[in-house]
N, C-alpha and C positions, 0 to 999 in steps of 0.2 A: 259420875258415879259408876256408870256402866263400863266406861273405858278402863277405870282402875280395876274393876272386877274382872274384865276380860283379859287384861294384862296378867293378872294373877292366874287365871285359868290356863292361858296359853303357856305359861312358864311353870306349871305344876310338874314337879318331879325333875326339872332340869337343874343340874348341878353346874354352877359356873363359879370359877375362882373370883371373878370380879364382883359378883352379886349385884349387878346393876339394877335388877328389879327391886331388891330390898332398899338400895340407896334411893331410888326414885320414889317409891311408895312411902318410905319413912319421911323423906323430904316433903312430900305432899301432905302427909299426915300432920306434920308440924307447922306447915306454912298456910294451909287453907283455913278459912274461918267458917265456911259453909258446913253445917253438920252432915249434910248428905254426902258431900265430897269426902269428909273424914270417914264416914261409914264405908264408902266405896273403897278407900285406901286400906282400911282395916280388913275388909272382906277380901281384897286382892292379896294382901299379905297372908291372910288365913288360908286362902286357896293354894298359894304358892308354897308355903312352908308347913302345911299340915303334916304332922307326924315327924318333923325334922328335929324337934327338941332343941332348937337354937336358943341358948340362954340369953344372948345379946338381943335377940328379937323380943323375947319375953320381957326383958327389962325396959325396952323402948315402948312397948304397947300397954303394959300393965297399968301405968298411971291413967291412961286414957280410958281403959276399960273399967277401972275401979272408981273413976270420978262420977259421983252421984249426980252432978249437975248435967251430965250428958243424957239427954232424953231421947235421942234418935236411935 
């Protein structure tokens, strides 16, 4: 969890055409089953892309945020 959050913090404000951080964290967000790791990936994405208004990112994370079964 901390590693995902640190990855997001380190890449805050960095604009990269490849968007490797987004690809990595979205992949982890979809593939891990541990709720703590999911939360870490969400926080990492939040740190990295805060204020960027990326519509594709919002579409990817909205179902996870709005899912009432997520208790973490």
